[in-house]
C-alpha positions as a Markdown table, in Angstrom:
| # | Residue | x | y | z |
|---|---|---|---|---|
| 1 | Met | 0.1 | 0.1 | 0.3 |
| 2 | Ile | 2.8 | 2.2 | 0.9 |
| 3 | Leu | 4.6 | 1.8 | -2.8 |
| 4 | Phe | 1.4 | 2.3 | -4.3 |
| 5 | Leu | 0.9 | 5.7 | -3.0 |
| 6 | Val | 4.0 | 6.6 | -3.3 |
| 7 | Leu | 4.3 | 6.1 | -6.9 |
| 8 | Thr | 0.5 | 7.7 | -7.8 |
| 9 | Val | 1.0 | 10.2 | -5.7 |
| 10 | Ser | 4.5 | 11.0 | -7.0 |
| 11 | Leu | 3.5 | 10.9 | -10.6 |
| 12 | Gly | 0.6 | 13.5 | -9.8 |
| 13 | Ile | 3.4 | 15.9 | -8.3 |
| 14 | Phe | 5.5 | 15.1 | -11.5 |
| 15 | Phe | 2.7 | 15.7 | -13.8 |
| 16 | Ala | 1.7 | 18.8 | -11.9 |
| 17 | Asn | 5.2 | 20.0 | -11.9 |
| 18 | Thr | 5.6 | 19.5 | -15.6 |
| 19 | Ala | 2.8 | 21.4 | -16.8 |
| 20 | Arg | 3.5 | 24.7 | -14.1 |
| 21 | Ala | 6.8 | 24.5 | -15.5 |
| 22 | Leu | 5.9 | 24.6 | -19.1 |
| 23 | Asn | 3.2 | 27.4 | -18.6 |
| 24 | Arg | 5.0 | 29.6 | -16.1 |
| 25 | Ser | 8.2 | 29.7 | -19.0 |
| 26 | Ala | 6.2 | 30.9 | -21.5 |
| 27 | Thr | 4.5 | 33.4 | -20.0 |
| 28 | Asp | 7.9 | 34.6 | -18.2 |
| 29 | Gln | 9.8 | 34.2 | -21.6 |
| 30 | Ile | 7.1 | 36.7 | -23.3 |
| 31 | Asn | 7.0 | 39.0 | -20.6 |
| 32 | Tyr | 10.7 | 39.3 | -20.2 |
| 33 | Ala | 10.8 | 39.9 | -24.3 |
| 34 | Val | 8.5 | 42.3 | -24.2 |
| 35 | Gly | 9.4 | 44.2 | -21.1 |
| 36 | Thr | 6.3 | 45.6 | -19.8 |
| 37 | Asp | 2.7 | 45.3 | -20.3 |
| 38 | Val | 2.5 | 47.2 | -23.5 |
| 39 | Lys | 5.4 | 48.7 | -25.4 |
| 40 | Leu | 4.8 | 50.9 | -28.9 |
| 41 | Thr | 6.7 | 53.3 | -31.1 |
| 42 | Glu | 4.8 | 56.3 | -32.1 |
| 43 | Glu | 5.5 | 57.7 | -35.4 |
| 44 | Trp | 7.6 | 61.0 | -35.8 |
| 45 | Lys | 7.9 | 64.1 | -38.2 |
| 46 | Ser | 11.6 | 64.3 | -39.5 |
| 47 | Asn | 13.5 | 66.1 | -42.2 |
| 48 | Lys | 14.5 | 62.8 | -43.9 |
| 49 | Val | 13.1 | 62.8 | -47.6 |
| 50 | Ser | 11.2 | 60.2 | -48.5 |
| 51 | Ser | 11.6 | 58.5 | -52.0 |
| 52 | Ser | 8.6 | 59.5 | -53.7 |
| 53 | Ser | 9.4 | 63.2 | -52.6 |
| 54 | Ala | 13.3 | 62.7 | -53.9 |
| 55 | Ala | 11.5 | 61.2 | -57.3 |
| 56 | Gln | 9.7 | 64.3 | -57.6 |
| 57 | Gln | 12.2 | 66.4 | -57.2 |
| 58 | Gly | 14.2 | 65.0 | -59.5 |
| 59 | Gln | 11.7 | 65.0 | -62.0 |
| 60 | Thr | 11.8 | 69.1 | -61.2 |
| 61 | Ala | 14.9 | 69.2 | -61.5 |
| 62 | Ala | 15.2 | 67.5 | -65.1 |
| 63 | Ala | 12.4 | 69.8 | -66.8 |
| 64 | Phe | 14.6 | 72.6 | -66.0 |
| 65 | Gly | 17.5 | 70.8 | -67.8 |
| 66 | Leu | 19.5 | 70.7 | -63.9 |
| 67 | Ala | 20.8 | 67.0 | -63.1 |
| 68 | Gly | 18.7 | 65.2 | -60.0 |
| 69 | Asn | 17.7 | 61.8 | -59.3 |
| 70 | Thr | 14.4 | 60.9 | -61.1 |
| 71 | Gly | 13.8 | 58.4 | -59.1 |
| 72 | Asp | 15.1 | 55.7 | -60.0 |
| 73 | Thr | 17.7 | 54.2 | -57.0 |
| 74 | Glu | 16.0 | 53.0 | -54.1 |
| 75 | Glu | 15.7 | 54.9 | -51.1 |
| 76 | Glu | 19.1 | 54.8 | -49.0 |
| 77 | Glu | 18.8 | 54.2 | -45.2 |
| 78 | Val | 20.2 | 57.4 | -43.3 |
| 79 | Asp | 21.2 | 57.6 | -40.0 |
| 80 | Ala | 19.1 | 58.5 | -37.6 |
| 81 | Ser | 21.4 | 60.4 | -35.3 |
| 82 | Thr | 21.5 | 62.6 | -38.3 |
| 83 | Leu | 18.3 | 63.6 | -38.3 |
| 84 | Ser | 16.3 | 66.1 | -36.9 |
| 85 | Tyr | 12.9 | 65.0 | -35.3 |
| 86 | Glu | 9.7 | 66.4 | -34.1 |
| 87 | Glu | 8.7 | 64.8 | -30.6 |
| 88 | Pro | 5.3 | 64.3 | -29.9 |
| 89 | Asp | 3.6 | 65.3 | -26.6 |
| 90 | Phe | 4.6 | 62.4 | -24.4 |
| 91 | Thr | 1.9 | 63.5 | -21.8 |
| 92 | Arg | -1.0 | 61.8 | -24.1 |
| 93 | Phe | 0.2 | 58.7 | -23.2 |
| 94 | Glu | -0.1 | 59.4 | -19.0 |
| 95 | Lys | -3.9 | 60.6 | -19.7 |
| 96 | Leu | -4.8 | 57.6 | -21.4 |
| 97 | Glu | -7.8 | 55.4 | -20.1 |
| 98 | Gly | -6.5 | 52.4 | -18.3 |
| 99 | Val | -3.1 | 53.6 | -17.9 |
| 100 | Asp | -1.2 | 53.4 | -14.7 |
| 101 | Ala | 2.1 | 54.6 | -15.2 |
| 102 | Ala | 4.2 | 55.6 | -18.5 |
| 103 | Ala | 7.7 | 56.1 | -19.3 |
| 104 | Arg | 10.2 | 57.2 | -22.0 |
| 105 | Val | 12.7 | 54.1 | -23.4 |
| 106 | Phe | 15.2 | 54.7 | -26.1 |
| 107 | Val | 17.2 | 51.9 | -27.5 |
| 108 | Arg | 19.8 | 51.8 | -29.7 |
| 109 | Glu | 21.9 | 49.3 | -31.7 |
| 110 | Ser | 25.6 | 49.3 | -33.0 |
| 111 | Val | 26.6 | 51.8 | -30.2 |
| 112 | Thr | 30.6 | 51.3 | -29.6 |
| 113 | Leu | 32.0 | 51.6 | -26.0 |
| 114 | Ser | 35.7 | 52.2 | -25.2 |
| 115 | Ser | 37.8 | 52.4 | -22.7 |
| 116 | Ser | 41.5 | 52.0 | -21.9 |
| 117 | Lys | 41.4 | 49.3 | -19.7 |
| 118 | Met | 38.9 | 46.9 | -21.9 |
| 119 | Lys | 40.8 | 44.3 | -23.6 |
| 120 | Val | 38.5 | 43.0 | -26.1 |
| 121 | Pro | 39.7 | 40.0 | -28.3 |
| 122 | Lys | 39.4 | 40.6 | -32.1 |
| 123 | Lys | 36.4 | 39.4 | -33.7 |
| 124 | Ser | 35.7 | 37.5 | -37.6 |
| 125 | Thr | 33.7 | 40.3 | -39.5 |
| 126 | Tyr | 32.1 | 36.9 | -41.5 |
| 127 | Lys | 29.0 | 35.5 | -41.0 |
| 128 | Asp | 29.6 | 32.5 | -42.9 |
| 129 | Lys | 32.7 | 30.5 | -43.1 |
| 130 | Asn | 32.3 | 30.6 | -46.9 |
| 131 | Glu | 32.8 | 34.6 | -46.6 |
| 132 | Lys | 36.0 | 34.9 | -45.0 |
| 133 | Asn | 37.7 | 37.8 | -46.4 |
| 134 | Arg | 41.6 | 38.5 | -47.0 |
| 135 | Asp | 42.1 | 40.1 | -43.1 |
| 136 | Asp | 40.3 | 37.4 | -42.0 |
| 137 | Tyr | 42.8 | 34.8 | -43.0 |
| 138 | Met | 45.8 | 37.3 | -42.1 |
| 139 | Asn | 44.1 | 37.8 | -38.4 |
| 140 | Met | 43.4 | 33.8 | -37.6 |
| 141 | Asn | 46.9 | 33.8 | -35.6 |
| 142 | Asp | 46.8 | 37.3 | -33.9 |
| 143 | Ser | 45.7 | 37.3 | -30.4 |
| 144 | Ser | 46.1 | 41.1 | -30.3 |
| 145 | Ser | 43.0 | 43.0 | -29.0 |
| 146 | Ser | 41.4 | 46.2 | -29.0 |
| 147 | Asn | 39.9 | 48.5 | -26.4 |
| 148 | Ser | 36.5 | 49.1 | -27.5 |
| 149 | Ala | 33.1 | 46.6 | -28.4 |
| 150 | Lys | 31.1 | 47.5 | -31.1 |
| 151 | Asp | 27.4 | 46.1 | -31.8 |
| 152 | Val | 26.4 | 46.8 | -28.4 |
| 153 | Thr | 22.7 | 47.6 | -27.5 |
| 154 | Leu | 21.9 | 50.5 | -25.3 |
| 155 | Met | 19.0 | 51.3 | -23.7 |
| 156 | Thr | 18.2 | 54.6 | -21.6 |
| 157 | Val | 15.9 | 54.8 | -19.1 |
| 158 | Glu | 13.9 | 57.0 | -16.9 |
| 159 | Pro | 14.4 | 55.6 | -13.2 |
| 160 | Gly | 11.9 | 56.4 | -11.6 |
| 161 | Glu | 9.0 | 55.8 | -14.3 |
| 162 | Phe | 10.5 | 52.6 | -15.4 |
| 163 | Ser | 10.7 | 51.2 | -12.2 |
| 164 | Lys | 6.6 | 51.5 | -12.3 |
| 165 | Val | 5.9 | 49.8 | -15.9 |
| 166 | Val | 8.9 | 47.1 | -15.8 |
| 167 | Trp | 8.1 | 43.3 | -15.6 |
| 168 | Ser | 10.9 | 41.7 | -13.3 |
| 169 | Asn | 11.5 | 38.4 | -11.9 |
| 170 | Ser | 13.3 | 37.4 | -8.7 |
| 171 | Arg | 15.3 | 35.0 | -10.8 |
| 172 | Leu | 16.8 | 37.6 | -13.3 |
| 173 | Phe | 19.0 | 39.4 | -10.7 |
| 174 | Pro | 20.7 | 38.5 | -7.5 |
| 175 | Thr | 18.7 | 41.5 | -5.7 |
| 176 | His | 15.4 | 44.1 | -6.4 |
| 177 | Ile | 16.4 | 45.9 | -10.1 |
| 178 | Asn | 15.0 | 48.8 | -7.9 |
| 179 | Asn | 18.2 | 48.7 | -6.5 |
| 180 | Tyr | 19.9 | 49.0 | -9.8 |
| 181 | Leu | 17.6 | 51.8 | -10.9 |
| 182 | Asn | 18.3 | 53.6 | -7.6 |
| 183 | Ala | 22.0 | 53.6 | -8.9 |
| 184 | Leu | 21.1 | 55.7 | -12.0 |
| 185 | Ser | 18.9 | 57.8 | -10.6 |
| 186 | Asp | 21.8 | 59.2 | -7.8 |
| 187 | Phe | 24.6 | 59.1 | -10.2 |
| 188 | Asn | 23.4 | 60.0 | -13.6 |
| 189 | Ser | 26.3 | 59.5 | -15.6 |
| 190 | Gly | 26.7 | 56.1 | -14.6 |
| 191 | Val | 25.7 | 52.7 | -16.6 |
| 192 | Ile | 25.0 | 49.2 | -15.9 |
| 193 | Leu | 26.9 | 46.7 | -18.4 |
| 194 | Ser | 26.4 | 43.1 | -19.1 |
| 195 | Ser | 28.3 | 40.5 | -17.3 |
| 196 | Ser | 30.7 | 40.1 | -20.8 |
| 197 | Phe | 32.4 | 43.6 | -19.7 |
| 198 | Arg | 33.6 | 42.1 | -16.7 |
| 199 | Asp | 34.1 | 38.6 | -17.3 |
| 200 | Thr | 35.6 | 39.0 | -20.8 |
| 201 | Tyr | 37.0 | 42.4 | -21.1 |
| 202 | Gly | 38.3 | 43.4 | -17.6 |
| 203 | Leu | 36.3 | 45.6 | -16.8 |
| 204 | Lys | 35.7 | 46.9 | -13.1 |
| 205 | Leu | 32.9 | 48.9 | -11.1 |
| 206 | Gly | 34.2 | 52.2 | -10.8 |
| 207 | Asp | 35.7 | 52.3 | -14.2 |
| 208 | Thr | 35.1 | 55.2 | -17.4 |
| 209 | Val | 33.9 | 53.9 | -20.5 |
| 210 | Asn | 33.0 | 56.4 | -23.5 |
| 211 | Cys | 30.0 | 55.8 | -25.2 |
| 212 | Lys | 29.6 | 56.8 | -29.3 |
| 213 | Trp | 27.4 | 56.4 | -32.0 |
| 214 | Gly | 26.5 | 57.7 | -35.1 |
| 215 | Ser | 27.1 | 61.6 | -35.4 |
| 216 | Asn | 26.8 | 62.4 | -31.8 |
| 217 | Ser | 29.8 | 63.5 | -29.9 |
| 218 | Glu | 31.4 | 60.8 | -27.5 |
| 219 | Phe | 30.7 | 61.2 | -24.0 |
| 220 | Thr | 32.0 | 59.1 | -20.9 |
| 221 | Ala | 29.9 | 57.3 | -18.1 |
| 222 | Thr | 30.9 | 55.3 | -14.9 |
| 223 | Val | 30.3 | 51.8 | -14.3 |
| 224 | Leu | 28.1 | 51.2 | -11.6 |
| 225 | Ala | 27.4 | 47.5 | -11.9 |
| 226 | Phe | 27.2 | 44.2 | -14.0 |
| 227 | Val | 24.4 | 42.4 | -14.9 |
| 228 | Asp | 23.4 | 39.1 | -16.6 |
| 229 | Cys | 20.2 | 40.0 | -18.6 |
| 230 | Trp | 17.9 | 43.0 | -18.6 |
| 231 | Pro | 14.4 | 43.0 | -19.3 |
| 232 | Ser | 13.8 | 43.1 | -23.1 |
| 233 | Ile | 17.2 | 42.5 | -24.0 |
| 234 | Gln | 17.7 | 38.9 | -25.0 |
| 235 | Pro | 21.4 | 38.0 | -23.6 |
| 236 | Tyr | 21.8 | 35.0 | -26.2 |
| 237 | Glu | 21.2 | 37.0 | -28.9 |
| 238 | Lys | 24.2 | 36.8 | -31.2 |
| 239 | Thr | 25.9 | 39.6 | -33.8 |
| 240 | Asp | 27.6 | 38.9 | -37.1 |
| 241 | Ser | 30.2 | 37.8 | -35.5 |
| 242 | Gly | 28.7 | 35.3 | -33.7 |
| 243 | Ala | 29.2 | 36.8 | -30.3 |
| 244 | Tyr | 26.5 | 37.0 | -27.7 |
| 245 | Arg | 25.4 | 41.3 | -27.9 |
| 246 | Asp | 26.7 | 43.0 | -25.6 |
| 247 | Phe | 24.4 | 45.8 | -23.5 |
| 248 | Ala | 24.2 | 48.6 | -21.7 |
| 249 | Val | 21.6 | 50.4 | -19.4 |
| 250 | Met | 22.4 | 54.2 | -18.9 |
| 251 | Asn | 20.0 | 57.6 | -17.4 |
| 252 | Phe | 17.4 | 58.8 | -20.4 |
| 253 | Asp | 17.9 | 62.2 | -19.4 |
| 254 | Tyr | 21.9 | 62.1 | -19.3 |
| 255 | Val | 22.3 | 60.8 | -22.5 |
| 256 | Arg | 19.6 | 63.0 | -23.9 |
| 257 | Val | 21.5 | 65.9 | -22.8 |
| 258 | Ala | 24.9 | 64.4 | -24.5 |
| 259 | Thr | 23.4 | 63.3 | -27.8 |
| 260 | Asn | 20.4 | 64.5 | -30.4 |
| 261 | Val | 17.3 | 63.5 | -30.2 |
| 262 | Glu | 15.6 | 60.3 | -32.0 |
| 263 | Pro | 12.7 | 58.5 | -31.5 |
| 264 | Tyr | 12.1 | 56.5 | -28.3 |
| 265 | Gln | 9.9 | 53.6 | -27.2 |
| 266 | Val | 7.0 | 53.9 | -24.7 |
| 267 | Trp | 6.3 | 51.3 | -22.2 |
| 268 | Leu | 2.7 | 51.4 | -20.6 |
| 269 | Lys | 1.6 | 50.0 | -17.2 |
| 270 | Leu | -1.8 | 48.8 | -17.6 |
| 271 | Ser | -4.5 | 48.8 | -14.6 |
| 272 | Asp | -5.9 | 45.7 | -13.5 |
| 273 | Gly | -8.7 | 44.3 | -15.4 |
| 274 | Thr | -7.9 | 47.0 | -18.2 |
| 275 | Lys | -8.6 | 45.1 | -21.7 |
| 276 | Thr | -7.1 | 45.2 | -24.6 |
| 277 | Glu | -10.0 | 46.1 | -26.7 |
| 278 | Asp | -10.5 | 49.1 | -24.5 |
| 279 | Phe | -7.1 | 50.3 | -24.8 |
| 280 | Tyr | -6.7 | 50.2 | -28.3 |
| 281 | Lys | -10.0 | 52.4 | -28.4 |
| 282 | Ala | -7.8 | 54.8 | -26.4 |
| 283 | Leu | -5.1 | 54.7 | -28.8 |
| 284 | Glu | -7.6 | 55.4 | -31.8 |
| 285 | Asp | -9.5 | 58.4 | -29.4 |
| 286 | Ala | -6.3 | 60.0 | -28.7 |
| 287 | Lys | -5.2 | 59.7 | -32.6 |
| 288 | Ile | -1.6 | 58.0 | -31.8 |
| 289 | Lys | -0.1 | 56.5 | -34.5 |
| 290 | Cys | 1.8 | 53.4 | -33.8 |
| 291 | Glu | 4.9 | 52.3 | -36.0 |
| 292 | Thr | 5.1 | 49.1 | -33.6 |
| 293 | Leu | 2.9 | 47.8 | -30.9 |
| 294 | Glu | 3.4 | 45.0 | -28.5 |
| 295 | Val | 0.9 | 43.5 | -25.9 |
| 296 | Ala | 2.6 | 41.0 | -23.2 |
| 297 | Ser | -1.0 | 39.7 | -22.6 |
| 298 | Gln | -2.1 | 38.9 | -26.5 |
| 299 | Gln | 1.2 | 37.0 | -26.8 |
| 300 | Val | 0.4 | 35.2 | -23.9 |
| 301 | Ile | -2.9 | 34.1 | -25.2 |
| 302 | Ser | -1.4 | 33.6 | -28.8 |
| 303 | Lys | 1.1 | 31.3 | -27.0 |
| 304 | Lys | -1.2 | 29.2 | -25.2 |
| 305 | Asn | -3.2 | 28.4 | -27.9 |
| 306 | Asp | -0.2 | 26.8 | -29.7 |
| 307 | Pro | -1.7 | 23.0 | -30.6 |
| 308 | Met | 1.9 | 21.9 | -29.2 |
| 309 | Leu | 1.2 | 23.4 | -25.9 |
| 310 | Gln | -2.1 | 23.2 | -25.6 |
| 311 | Gly | -1.6 | 19.1 | -26.7 |
| 312 | Met | 0.7 | 18.9 | -24.0 |
| 313 | Asn | -1.4 | 20.9 | -20.9 |
| 314 | Gly | -4.3 | 18.5 | -21.8 |
| 315 | Ala | -2.3 | 15.4 | -21.7 |
| 316 | Leu | -0.9 | 16.1 | -18.0 |
| 317 | Thr | -4.1 | 17.3 | -16.8 |
| 318 | Leu | -5.6 | 14.3 | -17.8 |
| 319 | Gly | -3.0 | 12.0 | -16.5 |
| 320 | Phe | -2.9 | 13.7 | -13.2 |
| 321 | Ile | -6.7 | 13.2 | -13.2 |
| 322 | Ile | -6.5 | 10.0 | -14.2 |
| 323 | Ile | -3.5 | 9.4 | -11.5 |
| 324 | Met | -5.7 | 10.9 | -8.4 |
| 325 | Ile | -8.7 | 8.2 | -9.5 |
| 326 | Met | -6.5 | 5.3 | -9.5 |
| 327 | Cys | -5.5 | 6.7 | -5.8 |
| 328 | Ile | -8.7 | 6.7 | -4.6 |
| 329 | Ile | -10.2 | 3.5 | -5.9 |
| 330 | Gly | -6.9 | 1.7 | -5.0 |
| 331 | Phe | -6.7 | 2.6 | -1.9 |
| 332 | Leu | -10.4 | 2.3 | -1.0 |
| 333 | Ile | -10.1 | -1.3 | -2.6 |
| 334 | Tyr | -7.1 | -1.9 | -0.1 |
| 335 | Trp | -9.1 | -1.1 | 3.1 |
| 336 | Ile | -11.8 | -2.6 | 1.6 |
| 337 | Ile | -10.7 | -5.8 | 1.5 |
| 338 | Ser | -8.2 | -5.3 | 4.6 |
| 339 | Ile | -11.4 | -4.8 | 7.0 |
| 340 | Arg | -13.5 | -7.3 | 5.6 |
| 341 | Ser | -10.5 | -9.7 | 6.6 |
| 342 | Arg | -10.8 | -8.4 | 10.0 |
| 343 | Thr | -14.6 | -8.6 | 10.4 |
| 344 | Leu | -13.9 | -11.1 | 13.1 |
| 345 | Gln | -11.5 | -8.7 | 15.0 |
| 346 | Phe | -13.7 | -5.9 | 15.0 |
| 347 | Gly | -16.5 | -7.8 | 16.1 |
| 348 | Ile | -14.9 | -9.2 | 18.9 |
| 349 | Leu | -13.6 | -5.9 | 19.8 |
| 350 | Arg | -17.3 | -4.3 | 20.1 |
| 351 | Ala | -18.4 | -7.3 | 21.7 |
| 352 | Met | -15.7 | -7.3 | 24.5 |
| 353 | Gly | -17.1 | -3.2 | 25.0 |
| 354 | Met | -15.1 | -1.1 | 22.8 |
| 355 | Lys | -16.6 | 2.0 | 21.5 |
| 356 | Phe | -17.5 | 2.4 | 18.2 |
| 357 | Arg | -15.5 | 5.4 | 18.1 |
| 358 | Glu | -12.7 | 4.3 | 19.9 |
| 359 | Ile | -12.3 | 1.8 | 16.7 |
| 360 | Ile | -12.7 | 4.7 | 14.3 |
| 361 | Ala | -9.5 | 6.7 | 16.3 |
| 362 | Met | -7.6 | 3.2 | 16.1 |
| 363 | Leu | -8.2 | 3.2 | 11.9 |
| 364 | Ile | -7.3 | 6.7 | 11.8 |
| 365 | Thr | -4.0 | 6.3 | 13.8 |
| 366 | Glu | -3.0 | 3.2 | 11.8 |
| 367 | Gln | -3.7 | 5.6 | 8.7 |
| 368 | Val | -1.2 | 8.4 | 9.9 |
| 369 | Leu | 1.2 | 5.8 | 10.0 |
| 370 | Val | 0.9 | 4.0 | 6.6 |
| 371 | Ser | -0.9 | 6.5 | 4.5 |
| 372 | Gly | 0.7 | 9.9 | 6.1 |
| 373 | Val | 4.3 | 8.1 | 5.9 |
| 374 | Ala | 3.3 | 7.4 | 2.2 |
| 375 | Ile | 2.3 | 10.7 | 1.3 |
| 376 | Val | 5.2 | 12.6 | 2.5 |
| 377 | Leu | 7.3 | 10.0 | 0.8 |
| 378 | Ser | 5.7 | 10.5 | -2.1 |
| 379 | Phe | 6.3 | 14.6 | -2.2 |
| 380 | Val | 9.9 | 13.7 | -1.7 |
| 381 | Val | 10.3 | 11.5 | -4.4 |
| 382 | Gly | 8.0 | 13.6 | -7.0 |
| 383 | Ala | 10.1 | 16.5 | -6.2 |
| 384 | Tyr | 13.5 | 14.7 | -6.6 |
| 385 | Ala | 11.7 | 13.5 | -10.2 |
| 386 | Ser | 10.6 | 16.7 | -11.4 |
| 387 | Asp | 13.9 | 18.2 | -10.7 |
| 388 | Leu | 15.9 | 15.6 | -13.0 |
| 389 | Phe | 13.6 | 14.9 | -15.6 |
| 390 | Val | 11.5 | 18.0 | -16.1 |
| 391 | Pro | 14.1 | 20.1 | -18.0 |
| 392 | Leu | 14.1 | 17.5 | -20.5 |
| 393 | Phe | 10.9 | 19.6 | -21.5 |
| 394 | Arg | 12.9 | 22.6 | -22.9 |
| 395 | Ser | 12.6 | 21.5 | -26.3 |
| 396 | Phe | 8.8 | 22.5 | -26.3 |
| 397 | Met | 10.4 | 26.4 | -25.9 |
| 398 | Gln | 11.9 | 28.7 | -27.9 |
| 399 | Ala | 15.4 | 28.1 | -28.1 |
| 400 | Gly | 17.1 | 30.8 | -27.1 |
| 401 | Ala | 14.9 | 32.7 | -25.1 |
| 402 | Tyr | 15.0 | 34.4 | -21.5 |
| 403 | Pro | 14.6 | 33.2 | -18.7 |
| 404 | Asp | 15.7 | 29.8 | -18.8 |
| 405 | Phe | 13.2 | 26.8 | -18.6 |
| 406 | Ala | 13.1 | 26.1 | -15.0 |
| 407 | Val | 11.5 | 23.8 | -12.6 |
| 408 | Ile | 9.9 | 26.0 | -9.8 |
| 409 | Pro | 6.8 | 24.4 | -7.7 |
| 410 | Asp | 3.9 | 26.6 | -7.6 |
| 411 | Arg | 2.1 | 26.6 | -3.6 |
| 412 | Gly | -1.2 | 26.6 | -5.2 |
| 413 | Asp | -0.5 | 23.1 | -7.1 |
| 414 | Tyr | 0.4 | 21.4 | -3.7 |
| 415 | Leu | -2.7 | 23.1 | -1.9 |
| 416 | Lys | -4.4 | 21.2 | -4.9 |
| 417 | Ile | -3.0 | 17.9 | -4.2 |
| 418 | Tyr | -3.2 | 18.5 | -0.4 |
| 419 | Ala | -7.1 | 19.0 | -0.8 |
| 420 | Ala | -7.3 | 16.3 | -3.6 |
| 421 | Leu | -5.7 | 13.9 | -0.9 |
| 422 | Gly | -7.5 | 15.2 | 2.0 |
| 423 | Ala | -10.8 | 15.0 | 0.1 |
| 424 | Met | -9.7 | 10.9 | -0.7 |
| 425 | Leu | -9.0 | 10.0 | 3.0 |
| 426 | Leu | -12.2 | 11.8 | 4.2 |
| 427 | Phe | -14.4 | 9.8 | 1.7 |
| 428 | Cys | -12.5 | 6.5 | 2.5 |
| 429 | Phe | -13.0 | 7.3 | 6.3 |
| 430 | Ala | -16.4 | 7.6 | 5.8 |
| 431 | Val | -16.8 | 4.5 | 3.4 |
| 432 | Leu | -14.9 | 2.4 | 6.3 |
| 433 | Gly | -16.7 | 3.8 | 8.8 |
| 434 | Arg | -19.8 | 3.0 | 7.2 |
| 435 | Leu | -18.6 | -0.4 | 7.0 |
| 436 | Ile | -17.3 | -1.5 | 10.4 |
| 437 | Ser | -21.0 | 0.4 | 11.5 |
| 438 | Asn | -22.5 | -2.8 | 9.4 |
| 439 | Ile | -20.5 | -5.5 | 11.3 |
| 440 | Asn | -23.3 | -7.7 | 12.7 |
| 441 | Ile | -21.5 | -8.9 | 16.0 |
| 442 | Ser | -23.1 | -12.1 | 16.8 |
| 443 | Lys | -22.5 | -13.2 | 12.9 |
| 444 | Ala | -18.6 | -12.4 | 13.7 |
| 445 | Leu | -18.7 | -14.3 | 16.5 |
| 446 | Lys | -20.3 | -17.0 | 15.4 |
| 447 | Leu | -17.9 | -17.1 | 12.4 |
| 448 | Gly | -15.2 | -17.6 | 15.0 |
| 449 | Glu | -16.6 | -20.5 | 17.0 |
| 450 | Asp | -17.0 | -21.7 | 13.2 |
């Protein structure tokens, strides 16, 4: 009986932990990738000349006999740092219905960070093995290094507002994310760097780095902390050279003073109970045109509707229910057979004057010593099996996504299992008590004489 309970209950715990790990990982990875409830980028007006305008100007110049572009060439990509932008009114987002908080977040790719204390190994410039150029072959045995890191992802945040909208998890950082934001708030010219700057490039806390991109002037920042990840920045994303992308986090106001104004992202924290349809309507009423729009809740729903994940959840749920039913049926069959085989014993005890409640108390004590120990062992075995085998299901998750797939038991799942086991024991006690109360003492004694 003990072995039966250990196997069934531990298997139920394994199914529950597997389903919880799959759903939690899917939700956490989406929330981390978006970084907040809603992330959007609004259309900004600039002095960038579109391809249609350039073509029209070229045709006008040709009409007057002047050389000009007739519009046959494709539109060239222009560096955003060289353009002049007209910033929209940010307060509109704070006044949107259903929005608790809003924050400005600037993200820039291909930023260069340099320092005299950095030792950055030279990286190849080809994407494919077949694309090596002459310099790559010449530098194959070159172990020299430079003092600058390129392809760095820069994010600038407003510490106070960012703390109100950002999604975070205790697994992401050794301390709360607000402690890092407080450091940026207290020291405006500080920077939080990815751990690669410490582990690979040799930087230390308090070192100074220079930052530059595009046509902006170079500015300096002081290293405040090193982190392995940051919300919405994928630490496993690789650059063209095949190395993991480095990132840096700075104060929004400090960087904005030192650089040209460029379009930024708007991160929004929605009020509890706000429907996505209502938020879309609020954007439409405010006449906000979005270039990009990411809603975490909609992505979570889309992910949970994935046929593969739904099929796995259904199989695990069905398995859990079947295991619990088997546990109840097996428990009842064992104790009914046991009680019937001890009918003479209970009859003699009742004939000797033992009260019914005393027999029930004896059975409860027996249950605690047998079933109670088995249930405790089953939780230990189930948790250990989950740690060993649930990580094998990481193949159902998106490759390279962050946070990593992890087995984190949920208290609610265990409470449900406790409730199911408690209901099972109460039901079995009621059945066994009914069975004992119907024992005919005279027949039991006569059975003993025979």
